[in-house]
N, C-alpha and C positions, 0 to 999 in steps of 0.2 A: 389175639384176644388176651393171651397170657401176658404178653408184653405190656398191654394197656393196664391190666390188673396189677402187674408188678410196679409199674410207674405210679399208679394211683396209691398203692400201698406205701411206697417210699415217700410220696408227697404227704400222706396222712401222718406217717411217722415223723416227718420233718415238722409238720404243723404241731403235732403233739409235743415234740421236744421244745419247740419255740414257745408254746403255751406254758411250759413248765419253768421258763426262765424267770428269775426273780426280778421284780419291779422295784425301783428305788426312785423316790421323788424328794427333792429338797428345795427349800426357799431360803435365799440369802439376801441380806439387805446391807447397804452401805450409806452412811450419812457422813460426809466429809466436809467440815466447815473450816475455812481458812481466812483469817484476818491478815491484812497486809498494810504496811506503811511503805509507800513507794516514793522514794526521794531520788530516783535515778535508775531504777531497774528497767530492763528491756531496752531502753534508750537513754543515753546521758541527758541530763536536764541542763538548761541554760540557767544562769544565775538569777534571772528574774522569775523563774518558774517556782511555784509552790508545791510542796509534797501532796500526795493523794493518799487517803486512807479508805479502805473498802473491805467488804467481806464477800467472798465467793463461796458457793456451795454446790456439792454434787449429792443428789439423792438418787440412789440406784437400787432397783429391785430385780433379782435374778431368780429364775426357776430352771431347775435341771432335772431331766427325767432320763433314767437308764433302764434298759431291758435287754439283756443278752447282747446282741450285735448292734443295738441301736442306742444312740444318745441324742437328746434334744435339749437345746438351751435357748432360753429367751431372757434378755436383759434389757430393761427399759430404764431410762434415766432422765432427770430434769436437772439442768445446770444453769447457773447464772449468778448475778450479783444480788445481794439483798437490796430490795427496792427497785430492781430493774423492771419487775412486772407490777402493774397497778393492783390495788386491793381487789377490784372486781374485774380484772382483765379477762377477756374471752380468748386471748391469743396465747395459748400455752406453748412451751418450747420443749415438749417431751420428744424424745427420739429413742430409737433402738440402738443400743451400743453393741449388742450381740443378738443374732437370730440365726441359728445354724442347726443342721442335723448331721450327725456323724454315723456312718454305716461301717461296720467292721465284719466283712465276710470271713476273715480268718484272724488269728491272734496277731499276725504280723502286718496285715494290710488294713487300711482304713480310707474312707472317702468322706470328706467334710465339705458341705456346701451351704452357702448363705453368708450373712454378715458376721465377720470374725476378725480377731486380732491376728496379725502376722508379726511375730516377735521372735528374733533369732539371735543367738549368741549374746553379746553384750548390748544388743539393741541399737547399735550405731547406725545401721542402714535401714533396718526394719524393726520397729518397736511399738509398744503399746502407748508410749508417751503418757504414762499414768499421772505424772505431775500436773499436766494440763487438765483443767477441770472437765473437758470433754473427752479427751483421749483419742487415740487413733483406731480406725477400723477400716476394713475393706470388704466389699461384696465380691466374694471369690469362691472358686472351687479348688480344693486341695486334695491331692492323693498322696498317701504316705505309706512307707514301709519301715518298720522298726523291729529289729531283732538283735538280741545280744548287744554288742557294742556299736552297731551301725544304725543310722537313721537316714532316710532319704525322703524328702518332701518335694513334690511338684505342685505348683499352684498357678492359677491364672485368674485374671479379673478383667472385666470390660464394663465401661460406663456409657450411659446414654441419657439425654435430656428427655426424650419423648419417643413415641412409637411411629412418628412420621417417616416418610421415605427418606432414604439417604442415611449416612452414618456420621454426619458432622456432630462433634461434641464440644460444647463450651459450657461446662457446668462447674459444680462446686468441688468435685474431686480434682486433685492436682495432675491427674493423668487420664488418658482415654482408655488405654489398655496396658496390661502388665502381665508378663509371664516370668516365672522364676523356678529355680531349682536350688535346693539346699541339701548338702550331705555332711554328716558328722560321724567321726569315728573316735572312740576312746581306746587308747593304749593303756590298759590298766597297770601293767607292770612298770611302765615308765611314768605313770601319773600324768599322762599327756592326752590332751583332746584337740583334735584338728577339725575345722569346718571349712567347707567350700561353698560359696554363694555365687549364683549367676542370675542376673536380672535383665530383662528386656522390657524397657518402659517406653510406651508410645504416647506421643503428644500430637494434638491436632494442629495442623498448619493450614493457612489459607482462610478463605471465606466460606460461609454456608453455601452448599451447592457445588463448591469447587475445592473443598478441603481434602487433605490427605494426611495420613498418619506417618510421622517420622519417629524412629526408634533410637533410644540411647541404651547402650549395654554397660552394665556394671559387673565386674568380675573381681573376686577377692577371697581372702582367707582369714580366718580367725583362729588363733592358737593359744591354748592355755597349758602351762607346764607348772606343776606344783611339787618340786623336790624338797622334802622336809618342811622347814618353816617358811620357805620361799613360795611366792605365787608370782609367776612371770606370765605376762599377757602381751600378745602382739597382734596387730591386724594390718592388712594392706589391701587396698582396693584401687582398681584402675577403671576409668570410664572412657568409652569411645562411642561413635555413632553421631547422632544429631541431638542437640539440646532442645528445650521447650521453645526457645526463640529461634530455632532452625539454624544454629551454628554448628560447625564441625567440632566435635569434642575430642580432646586428648588431655586427660587429667588424672591425677592420682592423689591418694591420701595414705598416711601411715601413722600408726599409733604404737607406743610401747609403754608398759607400766611394770614396775617391779615393786612388790610389797614383801615385807619381812615381818613375821609374827614373833615379836620378842618374847612374850609370854601370853598367858590367858587373857590379859587385859590390854596390852599395848601392841599396836601395829604401826609401822612406818612405811611410807611409799613415796616413790618418785616416778615421774612419767613425762611423756612428750606426745603431743598431737601435732601433725603437720597436714594441712589441707591446701593443696596447690591453688594459686590464684593467677590472675592475668599477669603476664610478664611484659606486656607492651602498653602499660598505662603510664602516663607522664603527668607530673604536677606542675602547675604554674601559679604565680602569685599576681594579684591585681595591685593597683596603686595603694590600697589600704592594707595590704599584707594578707588578705584572705586567700586561701589555697583552693584551687579548683583542679579536679582530676579530669584529664582529657583522654578518653580512650580512642586510640587510633582505629580507623575503620578496618575491619577484618571480618572474614567469614568463619573465623575459628575462635574457640574459647579454651582456656586452660584452667578455668575455675571449676573446682570439684563441687559436685552437688551431693550433699549428704542424705538427700531423699527423705525418707519417712521414718527416721529413727527417733529415739527418745533423747533429743539433743540436750535437754536440761541436765542430763547425767554427766556431761563431758566438759563443756567449754565455759565453766564458771556458772555458779547458780544465779547470777544476775541476768543471765540470758542475753548478753550483748551480741552473741555470735550464733547465727544459724537457727536459733529458735524462732526468729522473725524473718527468716530467709537468709540470703547471702549477706556477708558482712557489709552493712550499709547499703546494700543493693548495688555496690560497684565491684564486687567480686575480687577483692584484693587478696583473698585467701587468708590463712591464719596459721601462725606458729604459737603453740601453747606449751610452756614449760610448767610442770606442776610438782608440788611436794605436799605431803599430807601426813597427818597423824590421827589414828583412831584409838579411842580409849573406851573400854567396856567396864563401867563402874560396878555393874551387877548383871544378873540375868535379865533385868528389866530396863536398865538405863545405860545409854551409850552416848558418846560424843565424837564428832568429826570436825577437824580443822584442816582446811585446804588452802594452799597458796597457788596463784596462777600469775605467770608473766606472759603477756600477749605481745605479738608482733605481727606485722603483715608478712605474707609469704612471698611478696614480690617487691622489687625495687621501684615502687611507684612514688615514694616520698624521700626527702633527704634523710629523714630518720624513720626507721621501720618500727621502732618500739611504740606500742599502743598504750601500755600501762600495766598496773598491778591490780589483782583482786584477792581479797581474803574472805573466806566463807567459813562460818561457824554454824554447826547444826547439832541440836540436842534431841534425843529420842528417849521416851520413857513409856512403859506400859502401865497404865493406871489400874487396869483390871482386865479380866478376860474380855476380849473383843474391843477394847478401848485403848487407843494409842494417842499420846500427845507428842507433838513435835514443835520445835521452835528454832528459828535461825536468824542470824544477822550477817550481812555482807556489806562490804564497801569496795569501791573501785577508785583508784587514783590514776586518772588518765593523763595523756600527754597531748601536745598540740596535734600530733598525728591522729589521735583518737577523735579530735574535733572534726578532722577532714573525713575520716572514714565513717564515723557514727553520728556526727553532729553534736550539739550541746557545747558545754564549756568545760575545759579541763580545770578551770579555776574554781568551779562550783563543786561543793562536796556532794558526792554521789553515794548514797547508801540505801539499804532496804532491810526491813525487819518483818518477820511473819510468825504466826502461831497457828497450828492446825490441830484439830481434834478429829480423829478418824474412828468411827464406830462401825464395826463389821460383824454383826451377829448372824448366826444361822437360826432362822426363825422357826423352821419346821423341817422335819425329816421323817420319812416313813418307808417301810419295806413291806411287800406282800407277795 
């Protein structure tokens, strides 16, 4: 009896302590409107193609509630082009960008379940893809441990079309199941941060009723070192297992970037990205001089899959590579040499100018060079919660670019855009 009374007393004390936790509730909004002049972004245009002008928009409303060991977030958004929906349309395109609960039984441990963003390190493999009007999300379970200079996250996701019998999945998500682990450690004295990432991504193979899941493994490391005015970053990832089209995978990618902060305003950087491609693709010309790439029959692939990262950040702002899938869909891989300069005019205004030289990663053509890209971007803060950005880019491609991506290297390829991003906190309260 005494034991029962003691347990009841402890439970009441726990409930009383829980009831005394401070509650916090916030409402945030985002309205991001971006106008674009597309004269060859995404895919190179042919000489006969006319440019396109359009405005896309993201309207997002987020609610966050915190109380002691509990946090809950709901974020709904409407995305699309101006004029895409009719004036009196009944078919809305609202969706949940985030819908998760986070439980924190201790200061070090947490459990997060629901629709959430998985963004790690420089977001090369897993990222929020915030440039895209919709962004990336995953319906997942995450368990994390964070203490001092160490962070460990374990996460898993599984997708289904319906509740019928069987486990066949052929839906809108790019995978059927995914499990992963991420570990990060900061060496404070050395200004060094090291991360390790392991992913096991499952893809449905076969037909309904006879399908099975094949898995591809991605393993790699991300390293940041900041001695003095230098910022050195490197990443390496290797893939094995089975691809989404059921081929044996053996592929890798590597990235390195060095940036030097000259003073409070100027920063220079150089870098290199290498994503492995097929090594057994051959090119042939027809009687008119058009080149066709012929992939030899094989049950293997050496094309690296960058998965679900924020690809707009890396391989040129005109998104010729990986933002729309593999290079041209023919998996030639990519070599990307980069140089850039950043200028901070004031606390509110900055400029970025980047140069890229692209080439295939495999000897599939007589000339591997794909072309050059120049990206200019300006950012200024107009007022609290309001940021204006604008950019201009152009690509000068080669004949090899025609083969890999289509279009005509003789046509001028450029792109201009301007974006207004409004992100106010509408309401906050504590009780």
